C-alpha positions as CSV (number, residue, x, y, z in Angstrom):
1,X,63.7,-22.4,60.6
2,X,66.7,-24.6,60.1
3,X,66.5,-26.7,56.9
4,X,68.6,-29.9,56.4
5,X,71.2,-29.3,53.6
6,X,69.2,-31.4,51.1
7,X,65.7,-30.0,51.9
8,X,63.9,-27.7,49.5
9,X,61.0,-25.4,50.3
10,X,58.5,-24.2,47.7
11,X,55.2,-22.4,48.2
12,X,54.6,-23.6,51.8
13,X,55.8,-27.2,51.2
14,X,59.1,-28.8,52.0
15,X,60.7,-31.8,50.5
16,X,63.5,-33.8,52.0
17,X,65.2,-36.7,50.3
18,X,66.2,-38.4,53.6
19,X,67.4,-42.0,53.0
20,X,66.8,-42.0,49.2
21,X,63.0,-41.7,49.8
22,X,61.1,-38.4,49.3
23,X,59.3,-36.9,52.2
24,X,56.9,-34.0,51.6
25,X,54.9,-32.0,54.1
26,X,53.1,-28.7,54.4
27,X,54.8,-26.1,56.5
28,X,52.4,-24.7,59.0
29,X,54.6,-21.7,60.1
30,X,55.2,-23.1,63.6
31,X,58.9,-22.7,64.5
32,X,59.3,-26.5,64.9
33,X,62.5,-27.7,63.3
34,X,61.8,-28.8,59.7
35,X,64.6,-31.4,59.9
36,X,62.8,-33.1,62.8
37,X,59.4,-32.9,61.0
38,X,60.8,-34.3,57.8
39,X,63.1,-37.0,59.2
40,X,62.2,-40.6,58.6
41,X,60.3,-42.1,61.6
42,X,60.7,-45.8,62.4
43,X,57.4,-47.7,61.9
44,X,55.7,-44.8,60.1
45,X,53.9,-45.4,56.9
46,X,54.4,-42.9,54.0
47,X,51.9,-42.4,51.2
48,X,54.7,-42.9,48.6
49,X,58.4,-43.0,48.2
50,X,60.3,-42.1,45.0
51,X,60.7,-45.7,44.3
52,X,56.9,-46.1,44.2
53,X,56.1,-43.2,41.9
54,X,56.3,-43.6,38.1
55,X,56.2,-40.3,36.3
56,X,53.5,-40.3,33.5
57,X,54.7,-39.9,29.9
58,X,55.6,-36.3,29.1
59,X,55.5,-34.7,25.6
60,X,56.3,-31.6,23.7
61,X,55.4,-30.7,20.2
62,X,56.6,-28.1,17.6
63,X,55.4,-27.1,14.2
64,X,57.9,-26.4,11.4
65,X,58.2,-22.8,10.1
66,X,56.3,-23.7,6.9
67,X,53.6,-25.5,8.9
68,X,54.0,-28.7,6.8
69,X,55.5,-30.9,9.6
70,X,54.7,-31.3,13.3
71,X,57.2,-33.1,15.6
72,X,56.2,-34.6,19.0
73,X,58.8,-35.8,21.5
74,X,57.6,-38.2,24.1
75,X,59.4,-39.5,27.2
76,X,57.9,-42.7,28.7
77,X,59.2,-43.3,32.2
78,X,57.3,-46.5,32.8
79,X,58.7,-50.0,32.8
80,X,55.9,-51.4,30.7
81,X,55.0,-50.5,27.2
82,X,52.0,-48.2,26.7
83,X,50.2,-46.3,23.9
84,X,50.0,-42.6,23.5
85,X,47.1,-40.9,21.7
86,X,48.1,-37.6,20.2
87,X,45.1,-35.3,19.6
88,X,45.9,-32.8,16.8
89,X,44.2,-29.4,16.7
90,X,44.7,-27.2,13.7
91,X,46.8,-29.8,12.0
92,X,45.5,-32.7,9.8
93,X,48.1,-35.4,9.5
94,X,48.5,-37.3,6.2
95,X,51.2,-39.6,7.6
96,X,53.2,-40.2,10.8
97,X,56.5,-42.0,11.5
98,X,58.3,-42.5,14.8
99,X,61.9,-43.2,15.9
100,X,62.5,-44.4,19.5
101,X,65.4,-44.7,21.8
102,X,64.7,-47.4,24.4
103,X,66.2,-50.2,26.5
104,X,64.8,-52.8,28.8
105,X,67.6,-51.8,31.3
106,X,67.6,-48.4,32.9
107,X,71.4,-48.6,33.4
108,X,72.1,-49.7,29.8
109,X,74.9,-48.0,28.0
110,X,76.9,-48.5,24.8
111,X,80.4,-50.1,25.0
112,X,83.1,-50.4,22.4
113,X,82.0,-54.0,21.9
114,X,78.3,-53.1,21.4
115,X,78.0,-49.5,20.1
116,X,74.4,-50.0,19.1
117,X,73.1,-51.4,22.4
118,X,71.1,-48.2,23.0
119,X,70.4,-46.6,19.6
120,X,67.5,-44.9,17.8
121,X,65.3,-47.4,16.0
122,X,62.2,-46.7,13.8
123,X,58.9,-48.0,15.1
124,X,57.1,-50.5,12.9
125,X,54.4,-48.9,10.7
126,X,51.6,-50.5,12.8
127,X,53.1,-48.9,15.9
128,X,52.5,-45.3,14.7
129,X,49.2,-44.8,12.9
130,X,47.2,-41.8,11.9
131,X,43.5,-41.8,13.1
132,X,40.4,-41.2,10.9
133,X,40.5,-37.8,9.3
134,X,44.1,-37.2,10.4
135,X,43.0,-35.6,13.7
136,X,45.0,-38.0,15.8
137,X,48.0,-40.2,15.9
138,X,48.5,-43.3,18.0
139,X,52.0,-44.3,19.0
140,X,53.2,-47.5,20.8
141,X,55.7,-46.4,23.4
142,X,58.2,-49.0,24.5
143,X,59.1,-49.1,28.2
144,X,61.8,-46.6,29.3
145,X,61.8,-44.7,26.0
146,X,62.3,-41.4,24.2
147,X,60.2,-41.3,21.0
148,X,60.2,-38.7,18.3
149,X,57.0,-38.7,16.1
150,X,57.1,-36.8,12.8
151,X,53.8,-35.9,11.3
152,X,53.3,-34.6,7.7
153,X,50.4,-32.2,7.1
154,X,47.7,-33.4,4.6
155,X,47.7,-31.4,1.4
């Protein structure tokens, strides 16, 4: 099969970016040209384009070597604030603080005139709270943000 230069095939599916949209289809093994099957079709309705899809928040967590501190890193892709509920297993938090890097503009950058336009800022105490018994942490995530949550183990 001939693939367009910007098409990708993985496990029986092909994706083609086309005109800055994302087209995905299952490959059925027929020798039909993939480029034709994945090309945009005038008047056709697609289930979604990349502009319609907002990736859900993603998170990773690590535990310090001494087990006293847990760090969670959360990326929130949405354009509206949301709250993340971190469920802790095998770790009881005594306290939690958070620092976030966020902007209301996806294209924001720092300039010589405004070097702190996009800079890490601590979340207010009420925006990062430990749940009853230290088994969870609730974090207010600003829109378009990267947040680092530091949790200290209860003694």
